[in-house]
C-alpha positions in Angstrom: 113.8 96.5 154.3 113.1 92.8 154.2 116.1 90.5 153.8 116.1 87.4 151.5 116.1 85.2 154.7 113.0 87.0 156.1 111.2 86.6 152.8 112.2 82.9 152.6 110.6 82.5 156.1 107.4 84.5 155.6 104.5 83.0 157.5 101.0 83.2 156.0 98.9 86.1 156.9 96.5 83.8 158.8 99.2 82.5 161.1 98.8 83.0 164.8 102.2 82.7 166.5 104.1 84.4 169.2 107.6 85.7 168.6 108.9 82.7 170.5 107.0 80.3 168.3 108.2 82.1 165.2 111.8 81.5 166.3 111.0 77.8 166.7 109.5 77.7 163.2 112.6 79.4 161.8 114.9 76.9 163.5 112.8 73.9 162.3 112.7 75.2 158.8 116.4 76.0 158.8 117.2 72.5 159.9 115.0 71.0 157.2 116.6 73.2 154.5 120.1 72.2 155.7 119.3 68.5 155.6 117.7 68.7 152.2 120.8 70.5 150.8 123.2 68.0 152.4 121.1 65.1 151.1 120.9 66.6 147.6 117.1 66.2 147.5 115.3 67.1 144.4 113.9 70.7 144.3 110.2 69.7 144.6 110.8 67.6 147.7 113.1 70.3 149.1 110.3 72.8 148.7 107.9 70.4 150.4 110.2 70.1 153.4 110.7 73.9 153.6 107.0 74.6 153.4 106.1 71.8 156.0 108.6 73.4 158.4 107.3 76.9 157.8 103.7 76.0 158.2 103.6 73.2 160.8 103.0 75.5 163.8 101.3 78.4 161.9 98.3 78.0 164.2 100.1 76.8 167.4 99.0 79.9 169.4 95.4 80.1 168.0 92.5 79.8 170.5 90.6 76.6 171.2 87.4 77.5 169.3 89.3 78.2 166.1 91.4 75.1 166.4 88.3 72.9 166.9 86.5 74.6 164.1 89.3 74.2 161.6 90.2 70.7 162.6 86.6 69.5 162.9 87.7 67.8 166.2 85.7 68.2 169.3 87.3 65.4 171.4 91.1 65.5 171.1 93.2 67.5 173.5 93.5 71.0 172.3 97.4 70.8 172.4 97.4 68.4 169.4 94.9 70.2 167.1 97.1 73.0 165.7 98.6 70.7 163.0 95.2 69.4 161.8 93.9 73.0 161.8 96.8 74.4 159.8 96.6 71.5 157.3 92.8 72.2 156.9 93.4 75.9 156.4 96.1 75.2 153.8 93.9 72.8 152.0 91.1 75.4 152.0 93.3 77.9 150.2 94.5 75.4 147.6 97.5 73.5 148.9 97.4 70.1 147.3 100.7 68.4 148.1 99.6 65.4 150.2 103.0 64.9 151.7 103.0 68.5 153.0 99.5 68.4 154.3 100.0 65.0 156.0 103.3 66.1 157.5 101.7 69.2 159.1 98.5 67.4 160.1 100.3 64.7 162.0 103.6 66.3 163.1 102.7 66.2 166.8 101.6 62.5 166.9 103.3 60.9 163.9 101.8 58.8 161.2 102.7 55.3 159.9 101.9 56.2 156.3 104.1 59.3 156.0 106.2 60.2 153.1 109.7 61.3 153.8 108.5 64.9 154.3 106.5 63.9 157.4 109.4 62.0 158.8 111.8 64.9 158.3 109.4 67.4 159.9 108.8 65.0 162.9 112.6 64.8 163.4 113.3 68.6 162.9 110.5 69.6 165.3 112.1 67.4 168.0 115.8 68.0 167.1 115.8 71.8 166.5 118.5 73.4 168.6 116.4 75.7 170.6 115.0 73.0 172.9 116.7 72.8 176.3 116.7 69.0 177.0 119.1 66.3 175.8 121.1 69.0 174.1 124.2 67.0 173.1 122.2 63.8 172.1 119.8 65.8 170.0 122.6 67.8 168.3 124.3 64.5 167.4 121.1 63.0 166.0 120.4 66.2 164.0 124.0 66.0 162.6 123.4 62.3 161.6 120.2 62.8 159.7 121.8 63.3 156.2 123.9 60.1 156.7 121.3 57.8 158.3 117.8 59.3 157.8 115.9 56.1 158.6 118.1 55.2 161.6 117.7 58.7 163.1 114.0 58.7 162.5 113.7 55.4 164.3 115.7 56.7 167.2 113.6 59.9 167.5 110.4 57.9 167.5 111.8 55.7 170.2 113.0 58.6 172.4 109.6 60.4 172.1 107.7 57.2 173.0 110.0 56.5 175.9 109.4 60.1 177.2 105.6 59.7 176.9 105.7 56.5 178.8 108.1 57.9 181.5 105.9 60.9 181.9 102.7 58.8 182.2 101.3 60.3 179.0 98.9 58.3 176.9 100.1 56.9 173.6 98.0 57.8 170.5 97.2 55.0 168.1 98.9 56.9 165.2 102.1 57.1 167.3 102.1 53.4 168.2 101.3 52.5 164.5 104.2 54.6 163.4 106.5 52.9 165.9 105.4 49.5 164.6 106.5 50.5 161.1 110.0 51.5 162.1 111.2 49.2 164.8 
């Protein structure tokens, strides 16, 4: 028998995710649902947040040929293609909410033109409690989102940029442009 919670977290049939990835998706979506409730967000935006969380990693475990085919991207590192691929798949089956599609498409890199749905997904993907680094700091930030959405978003962007620089990772232009809009 399927519980209400399981139905509420039903991935699309085309999703390609491991059990570990599914657990991450559930944690991200649960965090988004909690924030939306505490912030008393309107039902349409609440549904957008939920769906963005549920679908953001729906193709995270897909193989490279499928990700490149769906994303129409032959150049970017394969690790960042799953969001664009999932957004393209959703669009092909009729999803029209631009905030949901943009949130999913850019959730790995960020986007300076995001609606609040994209910002919320970016934070939830980073702050979800299953990650094993900066546990106390991330938990505190997650707790603060309903009271200081913009401030926490700015802090999450900063922490992610600092990590990329510290690890010698390249900065994508979308990520830098997003930072320039929040600092």
